[in-house]
C-alpha positions in Angstrom: 3.1 18.6 55.1 6.6 19.2 54.8 8.1 21.9 53.2 11.4 21.1 51.4 12.0 25.0 50.6 15.7 26.1 50.7 15.9 28.2 54.5 12.4 27.3 55.4 13.6 25.5 58.8 16.8 24.7 60.3 17.9 22.5 62.6 17.2 23.7 65.9 14.0 25.0 65.0 11.9 22.2 63.7 8.8 22.9 61.3 6.6 24.8 63.5 3.3 22.7 62.5 5.2 19.8 62.8 6.2 21.2 66.6 2.9 22.2 67.4 1.5 18.7 66.3 4.0 17.3 68.6 2.6 19.1 71.7 -0.7 18.9 70.8 -0.5 14.7 70.5 0.9 14.6 73.6 -1.5 16.7 75.8 -4.7 16.1 77.1 -7.8 17.2 76.0 -5.8 17.7 72.6 -8.9 19.8 70.4 -8.8 22.4 72.8 -5.5 22.6 73.1 -5.6 22.9 69.2 -7.5 25.6 68.6 -6.1 27.3 71.5 -2.5 27.5 70.0 -3.8 28.7 66.0 -6.2 31.6 64.9 -8.4 31.3 61.9 -8.5 27.9 62.0 -11.6 27.2 59.9 -10.8 26.0 56.2 -11.4 28.4 53.4 -11.7 27.8 49.9 -9.1 28.8 47.9 -6.6 29.6 50.9 -3.2 28.8 50.0 -1.3 26.1 52.7 1.2 28.4 55.2 3.0 27.6 58.0 2.4 27.2 61.4 -1.3 27.5 60.5 -3.9 24.1 61.0 -6.7 24.5 58.6 -9.9 22.3 60.0 -12.9 21.0 57.8 -16.1 22.7 57.7 -19.0 20.7 58.7 -21.1 19.5 55.0 -17.7 20.4 53.0 -15.0 18.1 51.8 -11.7 19.6 52.8 -9.5 18.3 49.5 -5.9 20.2 48.3 -5.7 21.4 45.4 -3.1 22.2 42.7 -0.5 24.7 43.7 -1.2 23.7 47.4 -4.3 25.7 47.3 -7.9 24.5 49.5 -10.9 23.8 48.4 -14.4 23.0 49.8 -16.6 20.8 47.9 -20.0 19.7 47.9 -19.7 16.8 46.1 -21.0 13.3 46.4 -20.3 11.5 50.0 -17.4 9.4 50.7 -17.9 6.6 53.3 -21.5 8.0 53.7 -19.9 10.9 55.4 -18.9 15.1 54.2 -16.3 15.6 55.3 -14.3 12.5 54.6 -10.8 11.8 55.1 -10.7 9.6 52.6 -11.2 12.1 49.9 -8.5 14.9 51.3 -5.6 12.0 52.1 -6.6 11.1 48.2 -6.2 14.9 46.8 -3.4 15.4 49.3 -1.7 12.4 47.3 -2.6 13.1 43.9 -1.2 16.8 44.1 1.4 17.0 47.0 2.9 13.5 46.5 6.0 12.8 48.7 5.2 15.8 50.7 2.7 14.5 52.8 2.7 12.4 56.2 -0.9 11.2 56.5 -1.9 10.0 59.9 -5.0 7.7 60.9 -6.1 7.9 64.3 -8.7 6.3 66.6 -11.8 5.7 65.0 -14.1 2.8 64.2 -14.5 0.4 60.9 -11.7 1.4 57.9 -12.2 5.0 57.1 -9.0 6.8 56.0 -6.9 3.2 54.7 -7.5 3.5 51.1 -6.6 7.4 51.0 -3.5 6.2 53.7 -2.6 3.7 51.0 -3.1 6.2 48.3 -0.4 8.3 50.1 2.2 6.0 50.7 1.8 5.1 46.7 2.6 8.5 45.9 5.7 8.6 47.8 4.5 9.8 51.2 4.7 9.0 54.6 2.0 6.7 56.4 2.2 7.0 59.9 -1.0 4.9 62.2 -1.7 5.1 66.1 -0.9 2.3 68.2 -4.4 0.4 67.8 -3.7 -1.4 71.4 -3.0 2.6 72.8 -6.5 3.6 70.3 -9.9 4.3 72.2 -11.6 2.8 69.0 -8.7 0.7 67.4 -10.8 -0.2 63.9 -8.8 2.8 61.6 -5.8 2.0 63.0 -6.0 -1.7 62.8 -7.3 -1.6 58.8 -4.6 1.4 58.1 -2.1 -1.3 59.2 -3.7 -4.1 57.1 -3.6 -2.2 53.8 -0.3 -0.4 54.6 1.8 -2.6 56.5 4.9 -0.2 56.1 3.5 2.7 57.4 5.4 3.7 61.3 2.6 2.8 64.2 3.4 5.1 67.9 1.3 6.4 70.2 -0.3 9.8 69.8 2.8 11.1 71.5 5.6 9.5 69.2 3.4 10.7 66.5 4.1 14.2 67.4 7.7 13.2 67.4 7.5 11.6 64.2 6.5 14.4 62.3 8.2 16.6 63.9 11.6 14.3 63.0 10.2 13.9 59.4 9.0 17.4 58.0 11.5 18.9 56.2 13.6 16.0 55.0 14.5 16.0 51.6 11.9 14.1 49.1 12.2 13.0 45.4 10.4 14.1 42.7 6.7 13.7 42.3 5.5 11.4 39.8 2.4 11.3 37.5 -0.1 10.2 39.9 -3.0 6.4 38.3 -5.4 7.8 36.6 -8.0 6.5 38.8 -6.8 8.4 41.6 -6.8 12.1 39.0 -10.8 10.6 38.0 -11.6 10.4 41.9 -9.9 13.5 42.9 -11.6 15.5 39.8 -15.1 13.9 40.3 -14.8 14.8 44.4 -13.9 18.4 43.2 -15.2 18.9 39.8 -18.1 16.9 39.5 -16.4 15.8 36.5 -13.5 14.2 34.7 -11.8 13.7 30.8 -9.8 11.0 33.0 -11.7 7.5 31.5 -10.1 5.1 33.4 -11.9 4.5 37.2 -11.1 1.2 37.4 -12.7 -2.1 37.4 -16.1 -2.7 37.3 -18.2 -4.8 39.4 -21.7 -5.8 39.2 -23.1 -4.0 42.7 -24.9 -0.5 42.5 -24.3 2.1 44.2 -26.5 2.4 47.9 -26.9 6.0 47.3 -27.5 7.1 44.3 -28.2 3.2 42.3 -25.3 3.6 39.5 -22.8 1.8 38.6 -20.0 0.8 40.6 -16.0 0.2 40.0 -13.6 -1.4 42.6 -10.1 0.8 42.8 -7.0 -1.1 44.0 -4.1 1.1 45.5 -1.3 -1.5 46.9 -3.4 -3.9 49.1 -6.5 -1.7 49.7 -10.0 -1.5 47.8 -12.5 0.5 47.8 -15.0 1.1 45.9 -16.8 3.8 43.9 -19.5 5.3 41.2 -19.8 6.7 38.1 -20.7 9.8 40.0 -18.5 9.8 42.9 -19.7 8.2 46.0 -17.0 5.9 47.5 -17.3 3.0 50.1 -14.5 1.4 52.1 -15.3 -2.3 52.4 -16.1 -2.1 55.9 -18.6 0.9 54.6 -19.7 -0.9 52.3 -20.8 -3.5 54.1 -22.3 -2.1 57.2 -24.6 -0.4 54.7 -25.7 -3.4 52.9 -26.7 -4.4 56.0 -28.8 -1.4 57.0 -30.4 -2.1 53.9 -31.3 -5.7 54.5 -32.6 -4.7 57.7 -35.0 -2.0 56.2 -36.2 -4.2 53.4 -36.8 -6.8 55.8 -39.1 -4.4 58.2 -40.8 -3.0 55.0 -41.7 -6.8 54.1 -42.7 -7.7 58.1 -45.0 -4.4 57.2 -46.7 -5.5 54.2 -47.3 -8.2 55.5 -48.8 -7.0 58.6 -50.8 -4.5 56.7 -52.4 -7.6 54.3 -53.3 -9.3 57.6 -54.6 -6.3 58.9 -57.1 -5.7 55.9 -57.7 -9.4 55.2 -59.0 -9.7 58.8 -61.2 -6.7 58.2 -62.3 -7.5 55.2 -65.8 -8.2 54.5 -66.5 -12.4 53.6 -66.6 -12.4 50.1 -69.4 -14.8 48.7 
């Protein structure tokens, strides 16, 4: 998050969060460095963002941003089958903070974070991606660059430097986000929304609750969301559908084997 308030930073002293991020990205054993440099890193519901503090998501709760730079911990619907989910954080940041956000996608599998990064870019934020050639798992960076091709790709150390250079720069005024983004962030945070536009209805059922689903497009990105807020990227939806198919096949095999066993042991009918 960039702090654009007057007097927040000086050219000779970059934003402390960005500076520590630059050192963190360049250091071996990054998570250890992060925890040692900061105190009280566990995010707390209702806390406000503060310069120089890194907030880390807690287990089984989405970490979200709300109006007024307030943090929210939500037990709302899972996104891409996980909670906390990076897309939930990115989308909430895009809605409430718009061009003040710097979103970063690092090494990881499948395409988590891509739709959220697209939302950040669409609302005027800065999109950064780790160079897939450097990433141990290039799936997430590659997917992010596919839907946000203008994102800056760099090594982990280079990303830290870019964050430090970008933080504190002037930004344009924030506009109203699109209705599907408002609806989805409302549902994940509050479980309800007054916004009617959820996206384009599609002929699919949610793998988790069997409810109707909608297709949401953000620039080149697309993801699916059900009427209660479960959300899936294309690759995550394909993965869970593959699991459903395998489960159905083994269920059928088990039923056939049980039928054969019962037929073999049943007394012959006259």
